[in-house]
C-alpha positions in Angstrom: 0.1 0.0 0.1 2.7 2.3 0.9 4.2 1.6 -2.8 0.8 2.8 -4.2 0.7 6.0 -2.0 4.3 7.0 -2.9 3.5 6.5 -6.6 0.5 8.8 -6.6 2.2 11.5 -4.3 5.1 11.4 -6.8 3.1 12.8 -9.5 3.9 10.1 -12.0 0.9 8.8 -14.0 2.3 6.8 -16.5 0.4 3.7 -17.3 3.3 1.1 -17.0 4.0 2.5 -13.4 0.6 1.5 -12.0 0.2 -1.7 -14.1 3.2 -2.8 -12.5 2.6 -1.9 -8.8 2.0 -5.2 -6.8 -1.6 -5.0 -5.6 -1.6 -5.9 -1.8 -3.8 -8.8 -0.5 -5.8 -6.5 1.9 -6.7 -3.2 2.4 -8.3 -0.8 5.1 -11.8 0.2 4.9 -14.6 1.5 7.2 -16.9 -1.2 7.8 -20.2 -2.3 9.5 -20.4 -5.8 10.8 -23.3 -8.1 10.2 -23.4 -9.6 13.8 -23.9 -6.1 15.2 -27.1 -5.2 13.2 -29.1 -5.0 16.5 -26.8 -3.1 18.5 -29.1 -0.1 18.7 -32.3 -1.5 19.0 -34.8 0.2 21.5 -32.8 3.7 21.1 -34.2 6.5 19.2 -32.5 7.2 15.9 -31.0 10.5 17.2 -29.3 8.4 20.1 -27.6 5.9 17.7 -24.0 6.6 17.3 -22.0 5.9 14.2 -18.7 5.9 16.1 -20.0 2.5 17.8 -20.7 0.8 14.8 -18.2 2.1 11.9 -14.9 0.1 12.3 -11.8 0.4 10.5 -10.8 -3.2 9.4 -8.3 -5.0 7.2 -10.2 -6.5 4.6 -9.2 -9.0 1.3 -8.8 -7.1 -1.8 -11.6 -8.9 -4.1 -11.2 -10.3 -7.4 -11.8 -7.9 -10.4 -14.8 -8.5 -12.4 -15.3 -7.5 -16.3 -16.3 -4.0 -16.7 -14.7 -2.9 -13.3 -11.8 -0.8 -12.0 -9.8 -1.0 -8.8 -9.3 2.5 -7.6 -6.7 3.6 -5.2 -8.7 6.1 -3.0 -7.0 9.3 -1.9 -10.2 10.6 -0.4 -13.9 10.2 0.1 -16.8 11.9 1.9 -19.9 11.2 4.0 -23.2 11.1 2.7 -26.5 10.5 4.6 -26.6 7.0 3.2 -23.6 6.2 5.4 -25.4 7.5 8.5 -28.3 5.2 7.5 -25.9 2.2 7.1 -24.3 3.0 10.3 -27.5 3.1 12.3 -29.0 0.2 10.6 -31.9 2.5 9.5 -34.4 2.4 8.1 -33.1 -1.3 7.3 -29.8 -3.2 7.5 -27.9 -3.1 4.3 -26.9 -6.4 4.7 -30.3 -7.3 3.0 -29.3 -5.2 0.0 -25.9 -7.4 -0.2 -27.7 -10.7 0.4 -30.3 -10.0 -2.7 -27.3 -8.6 -4.8 -25.3 -11.8 -4.2 -28.0 -14.1 -5.3 -27.9 -12.5 -8.8 -24.5 -13.5 -10.5 -21.2 -15.2 -9.7 -19.5 -12.0 -9.4 -22.2 -10.3 -7.4 -21.5 -13.2 -4.7 -18.4 -11.3 -3.7 -20.6 -8.5 -2.3 -22.6 -10.8 0.3 -20.2 -10.7 3.1 -20.2 -10.6 6.8 -18.9 -7.1 6.7 -19.8 -4.1 4.6 -17.1 -1.6 3.2 -19.3 1.4 3.0 -18.9 5.1 1.1 -20.5 6.5 -2.1 -17.8 9.0 -3.2 -14.0 8.7 -4.2 -11.2 10.7 -5.9 -8.1 8.7 -6.7 -6.1 6.8 -9.2 -6.8 3.6 -11.2 -4.8 0.6 -10.5 -6.4 -2.1 -12.6 -9.1 -2.6 -15.0 -11.1 -5.5 -15.7 -12.0 -7.5 -18.9 -13.6 -5.4 -21.3 -12.8 -1.9 -19.9 -11.0 0.2 -22.8 -11.6 3.9 -22.0 -9.8 3.7 -18.8 -6.4 3.2 -18.2 -4.1 2.7 -14.7 -2.6 5.9 -13.7 -5.7 7.9 -14.7 -7.0 10.4 -11.9 -10.6 9.9 -11.4 -13.8 10.7 -9.2 -16.7 8.3 -9.2 -20.2 8.6 -9.1 -22.3 6.0 -7.2 -24.8 4.4 -9.7 -24.2 0.7 -10.0 -26.0 -0.7 -12.9 -26.2 -4.0 -15.0 -28.1 -3.0 -18.1 -29.3 -6.3 -19.1 -32.9 -5.3 -19.1 -34.3 -3.1 -21.6 -35.8 -0.6 -19.0 -32.3 0.7 -18.1 -31.6 1.9 -21.8 -33.5 5.1 -21.9 -32.5 6.2 -18.5 -30.1 3.9 -16.6 -31.7 4.9 -13.1 -34.6 2.9 -14.5 -32.5 -0.2 -14.7 -34.3 -3.1 -12.5 -30.7 -3.8 -11.2 -29.9 -0.1 -10.3 -28.1 0.1 -6.9 -26.4 2.9 -5.0 -22.5 1.8 -4.9 -21.1 1.6 -1.3 -24.7 1.5 0.0 -26.6 -1.3 -1.7 -23.3 -2.8 -2.9 -19.9 -3.5 -1.0 -16.3 -2.5 -1.7 -17.4 1.4 -1.4 -15.0 4.4 -1.0 -14.5 4.9 2.6 -11.4 2.6 2.1 -7.8 2.7 0.8 -9.1 0.9 -2.2 -12.4 0.4 -3.9 -14.0 -1.4 -6.8 -16.4 0.4 -9.2 -17.9 -0.2 -12.7 -16.2 1.4 -15.4 -19.2 3.5 -16.3 -19.0 5.2 -12.7 -15.7 6.8 -13.5 -15.2 10.3 -14.4 -12.0 12.7 -14.8 -11.1 14.2 -11.4 -11.0 18.2 -11.9 -7.4 19.1 -12.0 -7.8 22.3 -9.9 -9.2 20.8 -6.9 -7.5 18.6 -3.9 -8.2 15.1 -3.4 -10.7 15.7 -0.7 -12.4 18.5 -2.5 -12.6 16.5 -5.6 -14.4 13.5 -3.8 -16.7 15.6 -1.8 -19.3 16.6 -4.7 -20.1 13.4 -6.3 -23.3 11.9 -5.1 -24.9 15.2 -3.8 -23.9 17.3 -6.9 -25.2 14.5 -9.2 -28.3 14.1 -7.0 -29.0 17.9 -7.2 -28.4 18.3 -10.6 -31.0 15.5 -11.7 -33.4 16.8 -8.9 -33.3 20.4 -10.0 -31.9 20.9 -13.6 -32.4 17.5 -15.4 -35.7 16.8 -17.6 -36.0 14.0 -15.3 -36.5 16.3 -12.3 -37.9 19.8 -12.1 -36.5 21.1 -15.2 -35.5 24.6 -13.8 -35.4 27.4 -16.0 -34.2 31.1 -16.2 -36.1 33.3 -13.8 -37.6 30.1 -11.7 -38.0 30.8 -7.8 -36.5 27.7 -5.9 -37.2 27.1 -2.2 -34.3 25.1 -1.1 -34.6 23.4 2.2 -31.2 22.7 4.0 -29.4 25.3 1.6 -26.0 25.3 3.2 -26.2 21.3 3.7 -24.7 18.6 1.5 -27.6 18.5 -1.1 -28.9 22.2 -0.7 -25.7 23.9 -1.0 -25.4 22.4 -4.6 -29.0 23.2 -5.4 -28.2 26.8 -4.2 -25.5 27.0 -6.4 -27.0 25.7 -9.5 -30.1 28.0 -9.0 -27.8 30.8 -9.0 -25.8 29.9 -11.9 -28.8 28.8 -14.0 -30.5 32.2 -13.6 -33.0 31.1 -10.9 -33.7 32.6 -7.5 -33.2 30.6 -4.6 -35.1 31.2 -1.3 -32.7 29.4 1.1 -34.1 27.8 4.1 -31.3 27.3 6.9 -31.4 26.6 10.6 -28.9 29.1 12.2 -27.3 32.6 11.4 -23.9 30.8 10.6 -25.7 28.9 7.8 -27.3 31.9 6.6 -24.0 33.7 6.2 -22.8 30.7 4.2 -25.8 31.1 1.6 -25.0 34.9 1.4 -21.3 33.9 0.7 -22.7 31.8 -2.3 -24.6 34.8 -3.6 -28.0 34.1 -2.2 -30.1 37.0 -1.0 -33.3 35.5 0.2 -32.9 33.7 3.4 -35.3 32.3 6.1 -33.9 30.9 9.5 -36.5 28.8 10.5 -35.3 28.6 13.9 -35.0 32.1 14.6 -38.5 32.6 13.1 -39.9 29.6 15.0 -41.9 27.6 12.3 -43.3 24.6 13.9 -45.3 22.5 11.3 -46.1 19.7 13.5 -47.1 19.4 17.1 -44.8 18.4 20.0 -46.0 14.7 19.6 -45.6 14.7 15.8 -49.0 13.4 15.4 -50.6 16.6 13.7 -49.6 19.4 11.5 -50.4 23.0 11.8 -51.9 24.7 8.5 -51.5 27.9 10.2 -47.7 27.4 10.0 -47.8 26.6 6.6 -49.5 29.7 5.7 -47.3 31.9 7.7 -44.2 30.3 5.9 -46.0 31.0 2.8 -46.5 34.6 3.7 -42.9 35.0 4.5 -41.6 33.4 1.1 -44.0 36.3 -0.5 -42.4 39.1 1.5 -39.1 37.9 0.1 -40.0 37.3 -3.3 -42.2 40.6 -3.9 -45.4 38.7 -3.8 -44.8 35.6 -5.6 -44.8 31.8 -4.5 -42.2 29.6 -5.6 -42.0 27.7 -9.0 -40.0 24.6 -7.4 -39.6 23.0 -4.0 -36.3 21.3 -3.6 -37.3 18.7 -1.0 -35.3 16.4 0.9 -36.1 16.5 4.5 -39.4 14.6 4.1 -41.9 14.1 6.8 -41.1 17.1 8.6 -41.5 19.6 5.8 -43.5 17.9 3.3 -47.0 19.4 4.0 -45.5 22.9 4.2 -43.6 22.3 0.9 -46.7 21.2 -0.9 -48.7 24.3 0.6 -46.2 27.0 -0.7 -45.6 25.8 -4.2 -47.3 28.1 -6.7 -50.4 27.1 -8.7 -48.8 24.7 -11.2 -45.5 24.4 -9.3 -43.5 21.4 -8.7 -42.4 19.7 -5.5 -39.2 17.5 -6.2 -38.2 15.1 -3.6 -35.0 12.9 -3.4 -34.9 11.8 0.3 -36.8 11.9 3.6 -34.1 12.6 6.3 -36.8 13.3 8.9 -39.1 10.4 8.1 -40.7 8.6 5.2 -44.2 8.6 6.0 -45.0 12.0 4.2 -48.4 13.6 5.0 -50.0 16.7 3.1 -53.3 18.3 2.2 -54.2 16.9 -1.1 -56.6 19.9 -1.8 -53.6 22.1 -2.3 -52.0 19.7 -4.7 -54.9 18.5 -6.8 -57.1 21.9 -7.0 -54.0 24.0 -7.8 -52.3 21.4 -10.3 -49.2 21.0 -8.7 -46.8 18.1 -9.2 -44.9 16.0 -7.0 -41.7 14.7 -8.8 -39.6 11.9 -7.4 -36.0 11.8 -8.1 -33.2 9.5 -7.2 -29.5 10.1 -7.7 -28.8 10.4 -11.3 -27.7 8.6 -14.5 -24.3 8.5 -16.0 -24.9 11.3 -18.1 -26.3 13.6 -15.6 -23.4 12.6 -13.3 -21.0 13.5 -16.1 -22.6 16.8 -16.7 -22.6 17.7 -12.9 -19.0 16.8 -12.6 -18.2 19.0 -15.6 -19.9 22.0 -14.1 -17.3 21.5 -11.2 -14.5 21.3 -13.8 -15.5 24.6 -15.4 -15.8 26.2 -12.1 -19.5 26.8 -12.6 -20.2 25.0 -9.4 -17.6 24.5 -6.5 -17.2 21.8 -3.7 -18.6 22.5 -0.5 -16.2 20.8 1.7 -16.4 22.3 5.3 -14.3 19.8 7.2 -11.9 16.8 6.6 -11.2 13.9 8.9 -9.0 11.0 8.7 -10.1 7.5 7.9 -9.5 6.4 11.7 -12.1 9.3 12.6 -14.7 8.2 10.1 -17.2 7.4 12.9 -17.1 10.9 14.2 -17.4 12.5 10.5 -20.7 10.2 10.1 -21.8 11.7 13.7 -21.5 15.2 12.3 -23.8 14.5 9.4 -26.2 12.4 11.7 -26.5 15.5 14.0 -26.6 18.0 11.5 -23.4 19.6 13.0 -21.7 20.4 9.7 -22.1 22.7 6.7 -21.9 21.3 3.1 -19.9 18.2 3.0 -17.7 16.2 5.4 -14.5 14.8 3.8 -12.3 12.0 4.7 -8.8 11.3 3.9 -8.0 7.5 2.7 -4.7 7.3 1.3 -3.8 10.9 1.1 -1.6 11.7 4.1 -2.5 15.3 4.7 -5.3 17.7 3.3 -4.4 19.9 0.3 -2.6 17.4 -2.0 -3.6 16.7 -5.5 -3.9 19.9 -7.4 -2.2 19.7 -11.0 -3.4 22.7 -12.4 -2.7 25.6 -9.8 -3.2 28.3 -12.3 -6.8 27.3 -12.9 -7.4 27.0 -9.2 -6.3 30.5 -8.5 -9.5 31.9 -10.2 -11.7 29.9 -8.1 -9.7 29.9 -4.7 -12.0 32.0 -2.6 -15.4 29.9 -3.8 -13.5 26.8 -3.3 -12.9 27.7 0.4 -16.4 29.3 1.1 -17.4 26.5 3.4 -13.8 25.6 4.9 -13.8 25.3 8.8 -17.5 26.0 9.0 
């Protein structure tokens, strides 16, 4: 492993160098254990601690299948799916691995008593499997997290519709929070040359998810001039949605939960901001059993105060149960509520009169297909959208990193160094970076 690290740090990217490096028999990765699935039974979700369930284990390097690549991972990042995996909610991910393992001989590799997690990476290709022609050892890459088989017709219009669509590192094994990772070749994308390893690793999942949800024809298809309500506008998903709205000529109305998060939104260029804690919105009673439509009305009134009397064209939804009733209410007549997650609960409730009688649409969105992920990565590469990395941990501290995200004690994205020995490495185009330095560092140490 040290030889791999040394080669990457040397700057040598020749194919021969990496093709001749010996692949170790094992590597370190962040794992959850199948025999610990019940460890948090009886605890409230908020009290489940990823530091207790995430382990750093030495695990065997799997055999490389056709169409796959083995990547030396320099950095990764935490997503909410890692939190779900680590607290075994809403279900244990070992069920995903078991079902996947039954589909083919190569898929059996994934059904193990441990799960190497993580759905982001930036690193260097070490090996490619049979049939891979586009990617070569020594190439710097990032990876998106869509794993597909594409043996069914349904996946060939939009790969997200593949019946065998899975999220790598969540519904598959050998994820990115590790020194090595296995991905399919059609997950690979070029690493932006002006970014560090940890910066390049951080956008993958959330940037692509926000792109499909907000920009793509499969999502809200945002257009110039739209007013977009963004929940959690300084968070992992919301920070990219905010940037995309601004870059695309739309007007974001940013919902945050603290003055510090409001300042981050202003630094991105947003002007219309609602601090929902400061303004005391309580959409549910204390028992969480009944919603308060008067609070929806008060929230809608506040939005119109900010927009000069207009309701929003698009609601960028991901909190789920806590906010969904309000989201349906505040969208304009004919507007769109686009949802990609339910971090506060999956059982959404809303008053259907405000939906059907006002011809609003609820659109579901889940991650992104390869084309959408590639286009989202290209926005990063061109400096139209920037990473929102706020803090970086070592692999040994991955449990604390996941806890930060679990408790919403972070801004933007939380990174994790894997093979990279320190932050700040990996920039190969400093001149390009110089033009974006301030924007890249907006979230740092927040």
